[in-house]
N, C-alpha and C positions, 0 to 999 in steps of 0.2 A: 341979909348978911350973915356972914358964917360966924360960927361961934367958935371958940378956942378948940375944943375937941373936933369939930369938923375941919378947920383948919389944920391942925395937926395932922389929922387922916389923910387930907388932900397931900400935903407936902409929904407924909411918907409914902404914900402908894404912887404919887408923881415921881418922887424920887428914886424908888426901887425901880420903877419902870425905866427912867432914863439910864439908870447903871445897866440895866439888863441889855437894852438897845445899846449902849455904847460898847458894852462886852461883844455884843453881836456883829458890830462894825467894825470893831478892830481885828477879830478872827480872822477875817480873810489875810491880813498882813501876816499873822503868825504862821497862817497855813502855808503862804509863800514861801516864808522864810525856812519852816520846816522841810519844804520840799527840796529848796536850794540848798541848804546843808545835808540833806540825804543824800541827794544827788551829785554832791561835789565830792564825793568820796573818792573816785579815781583821781581827781586832780590834787587831792591831799596826798593820797598815796605816791603820785609821780613826784610831787614837791618833797614828800618824804624820803624817797630813794636818792634825791641828790644831795641830803644833806650828810656832811663827814661826821659831825659830833653826834656820839649816841645819845648823850643826854638832851641836846637840841631836838632831834628826832623825838623822845619819849614825852618830852614837853609838848609838843605841837602836835603828835598824835593824842595824847591825853586831853590838851583842850580842846581839840577838832570832837572827841566823842562826847567830853563834858557837854559842851553847847548844844550839840546836834542832841542826845536824849534829854537833857534839861528842857530843850524847847517844845519837843514831843510832849515831855511831862505838864509842861507850862499850860501848853494847848489844849491837852485833857482836861486839866483842872478847872480852866475857864469854861470848856465846853460842857460841864456837868451841869449849868444851869439849864440846859436843855433837856433833862432828867428829872425836872420839878415840873409835875403837872400844872399846878396853879401859874405858872410862869409861862409854859409852853403852851398851853391851852387859851389864855386868855391875852396873852401879849404877841402881837404878830411876829413871829418868828421863822427861820427858814423852816419848811415843813420835814425835811429829811436829815435837819441837824442833829436829832438823837441816833438815826442810824449811822452818821458820820462819827459821831461820838463812840460808839461801838465799835465800829471798825478800827478807831484808833487805838480803842482800847485792847483789840486783839492784836494788834501790831506790837504793842508795847509788851504784851503777854509774850508773844513769839521770841521778842528780842531778850525778855526774861527766862525763857525755858530753853533757847537755842543760842549759839554764838552766831550771829548774822553778820559778823564781820571776817569769818572765817568759814561759813558755810555759803556758798555762792547760791543755793537753791532757797534758803532761808533768806539770804538778802531780798532777792527776786522777788519771793512771795511778801516781804515787808514792803518792798516798793510798790506790788500790787495794790496792797491795801491801802497805803498812803494815797497813791493817787485817786483810787475810788471815793475815798473818804473825802480829801480834798474836792473833788467835784461834787459830791452830795451835800456839801456844806455850801461852797461859792457860787455855784449855779443857783439855788433858790434864792441866796443873799441877793445877789446881783439882779436876776430877772425876776424876782418877787419883793422884797423889801425896799431894795434902792430903785426899782422901777414901778412901783405903786401909782405914780401920778403921770405914768406913760399910756394916754389912752390907745395909743396904736397897737399897743399888745393886747389889745381885748381883755379877755378874763384869765390871761395866762400869768399876771402877777398875782391875782388873788389866789389862784389855785395853787401857789408855792407859799403861800403864807399860811402857819399853822391854825390861827384863829378864825381865818376865812375858809377854812377848809376842814372843818371838824370831822366828818365824815371819813375822811383818810388819815389825819393827824392823830386822831384817839388810837386807832388801830397800831399806828405807829410807835406811839407812845409805849402801850400797853406791851407789846411786843419786845421793843428794846429792852423795857426793864425786865421782862421775863428772860432773855439773853442775856443781859448782865449779870442776874442771878446766877444762871447756870454756868457760865463761864467763871464767875468768881469761885461758886462749890466746886467746880471741876480743879479749879487752879489750887483751891484750899487742899481738896484731898489729894492732888498729886503729892502736895509739900508735906502731907501727913504720912502718907504711903512711903515717901521718900526718907523720912526722919530715921536715923540710925543705920540706914543701908550704906554698904561698901559704896566707896566712889568708884563711878565708871573710869575704866581706865583710857577711854577716848577722849575724856573730860581734861584739857590742861590743868596742871596745877596752878599756873600764873598765866594768865591771857597773854596772847601775844601782840606784839605791837601793830603789827599790820599781816595781810596773808602774802 
């Protein structure tokens, strides 16, 4: 029979594991909505061009940008659990989830330092990063965690789960953390170097509503 301390520990560990697995199960939906909002930009612009009221157009465009970028930020925030070694290496999670989180972080950094709505090259690069990141998360989630009981897949599900394939999961974790640190340091250094610098004439004072 469990005593009070053992029962509290079991409930805490079980609750934390259930929460992490629940977040991992919900993230494919967020990834899908992130891609939908990102690639719906041409439709939003076409609809925007039909509006005759300037104020209505501004509200429509700003609402779209807010929802699109906020959803990316929420997806990144929830994905940060994959950067915790005690969770990633002990609980069965998608093995490439840390890499997907890193690439999503790169996409947000690119949106921070460049105007991806007015720069077609930057928009294409963000699009590529989002597709790669979503594939790196959704594929191991579906064919690893969700298909763990499908015996006809052989060893494929276990090879896509972090706790079952530690020989690959450990290097992925430490490499991802190192690249996160390097990216953060580079972004912070760029911020410091631009403090007090004159504004680039190519940067608009007020962001445009649409290209």
